C-alpha positions as CSV (number, residue, x, y, z in Angstrom):
1,M,57.5,18.2,14.9
2,R,54.5,20.3,14.0
3,R,52.3,21.1,17.0
4,R,48.7,19.9,16.7
5,H,45.9,22.6,17.2
6,V,43.3,21.0,19.6
7,V,39.9,22.7,19.5
8,K,38.1,22.7,22.9
9,V,34.4,21.5,22.6
10,T,32.0,21.6,25.6
11,A,29.6,18.8,26.3
12,K,26.7,20.8,25.0
13,Q,28.5,21.6,21.8
14,R,29.6,18.0,21.4
15,R,26.0,16.8,21.7
16,A,24.9,19.4,19.0
17,L,27.7,18.4,16.6
18,E,26.8,14.7,17.1
19,A,23.2,15.5,16.4
20,I,24.2,17.2,13.2
21,I,26.1,14.2,12.0
22,A,23.4,11.7,13.1
23,R,20.5,13.4,11.2
24,A,20.5,12.1,7.6
25,A,18.6,14.9,6.3
26,N,21.3,17.5,6.9
27,P,23.4,18.8,4.0
28,A,26.6,16.9,3.4
29,G,28.6,20.1,3.7
30,L,27.3,20.8,7.3
31,V,28.0,17.3,8.3
32,R,31.5,17.5,7.0
33,R,32.2,20.7,8.9
34,A,30.9,19.1,12.1
35,R,33.3,16.2,11.6
36,V,36.2,18.6,11.2
37,V,35.5,20.1,14.6
38,L,35.0,16.8,16.4
39,L,38.1,15.3,14.8
40,S,40.1,18.5,15.9
41,A,38.7,18.2,19.4
42,A,40.0,14.5,19.4
43,G,43.5,15.8,18.6
44,E,43.8,14.8,15.0
45,A,46.3,16.8,12.9
46,G,44.9,19.3,10.3
47,R,46.5,17.5,7.4
48,T,45.1,14.2,8.5
49,I,41.6,15.6,8.7
50,A,42.0,17.3,5.4
51,T,42.9,13.8,3.9
52,R,40.2,11.9,5.5
53,L,37.4,14.4,4.5
54,E,38.8,15.4,1.1
55,L,39.5,19.0,2.1
56,T,42.6,21.2,1.9
57,P,44.5,22.1,5.1
58,E,43.5,25.7,4.6
59,Q,39.8,24.8,4.6
60,V,40.3,22.9,7.8
61,S,42.0,25.8,9.6
62,R,39.2,28.3,8.4
63,L,36.5,25.9,9.8
64,R,38.5,25.6,13.2
65,R,38.5,29.5,13.4
66,R,34.9,29.8,12.5
67,F,34.0,27.3,15.3
68,V,36.1,29.1,17.8
69,A,34.8,32.5,16.9
70,E,31.0,31.6,16.4
71,G,30.4,28.1,17.9
72,V,28.2,25.5,16.3
73,A,26.1,28.2,14.6
74,G,29.2,29.2,12.7
75,L,29.2,26.0,10.8
76,T,26.0,26.6,8.9
77,A,26.4,27.6,5.1
78,R,27.0,31.2,4.3
79,P,25.8,33.2,1.4
80,K,28.1,32.7,-1.6
81,S,29.7,35.6,-3.4
82,G,28.7,36.4,-6.9
83,R,26.7,38.7,-9.1
84,T,23.7,40.4,-7.6
85,D,22.7,42.8,-10.3
86,H,20.6,40.3,-12.0
87,A,18.5,39.6,-9.0
88,V,14.9,40.4,-9.0
89,P,13.9,42.6,-6.0
90,A,11.3,41.4,-3.7
91,A,9.0,44.1,-4.4
92,T,9.0,43.3,-8.2
93,I,8.3,39.6,-7.3
94,E,5.4,40.6,-5.3
95,R,4.1,42.8,-8.2
96,I,4.4,40.0,-10.8
97,V,2.5,37.6,-8.5
98,A,-0.1,40.1,-7.7
99,L,-0.7,40.8,-11.4
100,A,-0.6,37.1,-12.3
101,L,-3.4,36.4,-9.7
102,A,-5.4,39.4,-10.8
103,P,-7.8,39.5,-13.8
104,P,-6.0,40.1,-17.1
105,P,-6.2,43.5,-18.9
106,A,-9.4,44.4,-20.9
107,G,-9.8,42.3,-24.0
108,R,-7.4,39.7,-22.9
109,S,-8.4,36.1,-21.7
110,R,-5.3,35.6,-19.6
111,W,-1.9,37.1,-18.7
112,T,1.1,36.2,-20.7
113,T,4.8,36.6,-19.7
114,R,5.2,39.4,-22.2
115,L,2.2,41.3,-20.8
116,L,3.4,40.9,-17.3
117,G,7.0,41.8,-18.3
118,K,5.8,45.0,-20.0
119,A,3.7,45.9,-16.9
120,V,6.6,45.5,-14.5
121,G,9.6,46.5,-16.8
122,R,11.2,43.0,-17.0
123,T,11.8,40.6,-19.8
124,S,9.4,37.7,-20.4
125,G,12.2,35.2,-19.5
126,C,12.6,36.9,-16.1
127,V,8.8,36.8,-15.6
128,S,8.9,33.1,-16.6
129,D,11.5,32.4,-13.9
130,V,9.6,34.1,-11.2
131,L,6.4,32.5,-12.1
132,R,8.1,29.1,-12.0
133,Q,9.7,29.6,-8.7
134,Q,6.3,30.8,-7.3
135,G,4.4,27.8,-8.7
136,L,2.2,29.9,-10.9
137,K,1.0,28.7,-14.3
138,P,-1.2,31.3,-15.9
139,H,-1.2,29.5,-19.3
140,R,-2.9,26.4,-17.9
141,V,-6.6,26.3,-17.2
142,R,-8.8,23.3,-16.0
143,T,-12.5,23.0,-15.9
144,Y,-14.5,21.9,-12.9
145,K,-18.1,21.5,-12.0
146,V,-19.4,21.2,-8.5
147,S,-22.7,19.4,-7.8
148,R,-25.3,21.6,-6.2
149,D,-27.6,18.7,-5.6
150,P,-29.3,19.1,-2.2
151,A,-29.2,15.3,-1.8
152,F,-25.6,15.0,-2.9
153,A,-24.4,13.3,0.4
154,A,-27.2,10.7,0.4
155,K,-26.8,9.8,-3.3
156,V,-23.0,9.5,-2.9
157,Q,-23.1,7.3,0.1
158,D,-25.7,5.1,-1.7
159,V,-23.7,4.6,-4.9
160,V,-20.4,4.3,-3.3
161,G,-21.9,1.8,-1.0
162,L,-22.9,-0.3,-3.9
163,Y,-19.3,-0.2,-5.1
164,L,-17.6,-1.0,-1.9
165,Q,-20.2,-3.3,-0.3
166,P,-22.5,-4.6,-2.9
167,P,-25.5,-6.4,-1.8
168,E,-25.4,-10.2,-1.5
169,H,-27.1,-12.3,-4.3
170,A,-27.8,-9.2,-6.4
171,I,-26.1,-7.7,-9.5
172,V,-24.9,-4.1,-9.5
173,L,-24.9,-2.5,-12.9
174,S,-23.6,0.9,-14.0
175,V,-25.8,2.2,-16.9
176,D,-25.6,5.2,-19.2
177,E,-25.7,6.0,-22.9
178,K,-22.9,7.5,-25.1
179,T,-24.8,9.9,-27.4
180,S,-24.1,11.3,-30.9
181,I,-21.2,9.0,-32.0
182,Q,-20.5,10.2,-35.5
183,A,-20.1,7.9,-38.5
184,L,-17.4,9.8,-40.3
185,E,-15.8,9.0,-43.6
186,R,-12.6,10.8,-44.6
187,T,-12.7,12.5,-48.0
188,Q,-9.6,10.5,-49.1
189,P,-8.4,7.0,-48.0
190,P,-6.2,7.1,-44.7
191,L,-2.5,6.3,-45.3
192,P,-1.3,3.4,-43.0
193,L,1.5,3.4,-40.6
194,R,5.0,3.0,-42.1
195,V,8.4,2.7,-40.6
196,G,9.6,6.2,-39.8
197,R,6.2,7.7,-40.8
198,A,2.9,8.2,-38.8
199,A,-0.5,7.0,-40.0
200,R,-2.2,9.9,-41.9
201,H,-5.8,11.0,-42.7
202,T,-7.3,14.0,-44.3
203,H,-8.6,16.8,-42.0
204,D,-12.0,17.0,-43.7
205,Y,-14.7,14.2,-43.7
206,K,-18.3,13.3,-44.7
207,R,-20.9,12.9,-42.0
208,H,-23.1,9.8,-42.4
209,G,-25.2,10.2,-39.4
210,I,-25.0,9.4,-35.6
211,V,-25.7,6.4,-33.4
212,D,-26.1,6.1,-29.6
213,L,-24.7,3.4,-27.5
214,Y,-26.4,2.2,-24.4
215,A,-24.1,0.2,-22.0
216,A,-24.7,-1.6,-18.7
217,L,-21.3,-2.3,-16.9
218,E,-21.5,-5.2,-14.5
219,V,-19.4,-3.7,-11.6
220,A,-18.3,-7.0,-10.2
221,T,-16.9,-8.5,-13.6
222,G,-16.5,-5.7,-16.0
223,T,-18.8,-7.4,-18.4
224,V,-20.9,-5.0,-20.7
225,T,-24.3,-5.4,-22.1
226,H,-24.9,-2.9,-24.9
227,R,-27.4,-1.8,-27.6
228,V,-26.6,0.6,-30.4
229,S,-29.6,2.9,-31.3
230,R,-30.4,5.6,-33.7
231,T,-32.0,7.8,-30.9
232,H,-31.9,8.1,-27.1
233,T,-35.5,8.5,-26.2
234,A,-37.2,7.1,-23.0
235,A,-38.5,4.3,-25.3
236,D,-35.0,3.4,-26.4
237,F,-33.9,3.4,-22.8
238,L,-36.7,0.9,-21.8
239,T,-35.8,-1.2,-24.8
240,F,-32.3,-1.5,-23.6
241,M,-33.4,-2.1,-19.9
242,T,-35.6,-5.0,-21.1
243,K,-32.7,-6.4,-22.8
244,V,-30.6,-6.1,-19.5
245,V,-33.4,-7.8,-17.6
246,R,-33.4,-10.6,-20.0
247,R,-29.6,-10.8,-19.6
248,Y,-30.0,-11.4,-15.8
249,P,-33.2,-13.4,-15.4
250,R,-34.5,-14.1,-12.0
251,Q,-31.8,-11.8,-10.3
252,S,-32.1,-8.6,-8.4
253,L,-30.5,-5.8,-10.2
254,H,-29.3,-2.6,-8.7
255,V,-29.0,0.0,-11.6
256,I,-26.7,3.1,-11.1
257,L,-27.5,5.8,-13.6
258,D,-27.7,9.6,-13.9
259,N,-30.5,12.0,-13.8
260,S,-31.2,12.2,-17.7
261,A,-34.7,13.2,-18.4
262,T,-35.2,9.9,-20.2
263,H,-34.5,8.0,-17.0
264,G,-37.4,9.2,-15.0
265,T,-40.5,9.6,-17.4
266,P,-43.9,8.2,-16.4
267,A,-43.3,5.3,-18.7
268,V,-40.0,4.4,-17.0
269,R,-41.7,4.7,-13.5
270,A,-44.4,2.3,-14.8
271,W,-41.8,0.0,-16.1
272,L,-40.0,-0.1,-12.7
273,A,-43.3,-0.8,-11.1
274,A,-43.7,-3.9,-13.3
275,H,-40.2,-5.0,-12.5
276,P,-39.8,-5.0,-8.9
277,Q,-36.4,-6.9,-9.0
278,V,-34.8,-3.7,-10.6
279,T,-33.9,-0.7,-8.3
280,F,-32.7,2.5,-9.7
281,H,-29.9,4.4,-7.9
282,Y,-29.4,8.0,-9.3
283,T,-26.0,9.8,-9.0
284,P,-26.2,13.5,-8.0
285,T,-26.7,16.0,-10.7
286,S,-23.4,17.2,-12.3
287,A,-21.6,14.1,-10.9
288,S,-21.6,11.7,-13.8
289,W,-18.0,10.8,-12.8
290,L,-19.6,8.8,-10.0
291,N,-20.9,6.4,-12.6
292,Q,-18.3,3.7,-13.4
293,V,-19.5,3.2,-16.9
294,E,-18.0,6.5,-17.8
295,G,-14.7,5.2,-17.3
296,F,-15.6,2.4,-19.8
297,F,-16.8,5.1,-22.3
298,G,-13.4,6.8,-21.9
299,I,-11.5,3.7,-22.8
300,L,-14.0,3.0,-25.7
301,A,-13.3,6.5,-27.1
302,K,-9.5,6.0,-27.1
303,Q,-9.4,2.5,-28.4
304,A,-12.3,2.4,-30.9
305,L,-13.2,5.9,-31.9
306,G,-9.9,7.5,-32.5
307,A,-9.2,10.0,-35.4
308,T,-8.1,7.2,-37.9
309,T,-11.4,5.4,-37.8
310,D,-13.3,5.6,-41.0
311,H,-17.0,4.6,-41.4
312,H,-18.9,5.0,-44.7
313,S,-22.3,4.5,-43.0
314,T,-24.1,4.2,-39.5
315,R,-24.2,0.5,-40.3
316,A,-20.5,0.2,-40.5
317,L,-20.2,2.2,-37.3
318,R,-22.7,-0.2,-35.7
319,D,-20.7,-3.2,-36.8
320,H,-17.5,-1.5,-35.5
321,L,-19.0,-1.0,-32.1
322,N,-20.3,-4.4,-31.9
323,A,-17.1,-5.9,-32.7
324,Y,-15.3,-3.8,-29.9
325,L,-17.9,-4.9,-27.4
326,R,-17.5,-8.7,-28.3
327,A,-13.8,-8.4,-27.8
328,W,-14.1,-6.5,-24.5
329,N,-16.4,-9.2,-23.1
330,K,-14.0,-12.0,-24.0
331,S,-11.7,-10.5,-21.4
332,P,-13.5,-8.0,-19.4
333,T,-11.7,-5.6,-16.9
334,P,-13.6,-4.5,-13.8
335,F,-12.9,-1.3,-12.2
336,A,-11.6,-1.1,-8.6
337,W,-13.4,1.7,-6.7
338,T,-11.2,2.7,-3.8
339,K,-12.4,6.2,-2.6
340,P,-14.8,6.1,0.4
341,A,-17.9,8.3,0.5
342,A,-16.6,10.3,3.4
343,A,-13.4,11.4,1.3
344,I,-15.8,12.5,-1.6
345,L,-17.9,14.5,0.8
346,R,-15.0,16.3,2.4
347,S,-13.7,17.2,-1.1
348,H,-17.0,18.4,-2.1
349,R,-17.4,20.6,0.9
350,R,-13.9,22.1,0.2
351,M,-14.9,22.9,-3.4
352,L,-18.1,24.5,-2.2
353,D,-16.2,26.6,0.2
354,R,-13.7,27.8,-2.4
355,I,-16.4,28.9,-4.9
356,S,-18.3,30.6,-2.2
357,T,-15.4,32.7,-1.4
358,A,-13.9,33.0,-4.9
359,V,-13.1,36.6,-6.1
360,H,-14.8,37.5,-9.3
């Protein structure tokens, strides 16, 4: 009868092996090697262990020898053999990363993989792999704008407070205008959608003028009061606000709007004095994203002002916008504001710190 090989395990080693098995995050291979040692310590035969753990008897023997020679530390994964001639040296990786983070060559707007490859003597595919591993994407650029408004914190707390804790017995409105909406007519009739073929339109068009859309989004319900105008002067703004006041008679209105020049003229201030039930709350400069109606304008642009729309006059465009707003108000959708003012202010401070220390 074949003699069973029993591996001796100390109490400390047993605790370490059992901890490896108990930790779900450990690699499956490491857990299996720990089981081999514990089963061997329990007197199990090598062939039995191999069958239970789907290993070969030779693998079980090697693992036993590794444990006897190196202990628990010897069970960790070892570097696998294979080609190393294609590996990129650490110094080359550092050079690629340093160049990708540095300004591009004169006359270039950004680094490309071919430019980086030429600079370090590697192929563009090799450079792409390195950039991907390092999480660098020189081909992608995003825009940003950080408000420098000295009253940024106070304005954010004011506006966000209206969203999260609106005053009782009052209406909160988010107001703005979408300017220069073009009435475009394609030079040839658009071709409609067909099975297996996308809708098509010509790339060129005729301009028939522009219109401006004023909108007041009721924050609580999502209902929108609107007016389409040919211009966006202070007089147009006051005409729209008069319509809004008529829409909500005998109610206190808290109006959130941006710092457009048309929102703070002497005529507007006089109108406010004559309408004490209306209170204006201004968003910080360069922070129009704080105004919820901007989200509605984004939906409007996608759903009603796509490339396939065709308007032969500003009157047709006006009718088109009115139809969209009527449909919206039949089933309005309010926006749920969730980000507290404190989180916005922390993010704002981080961005200010970044641009104050950015390398130019």
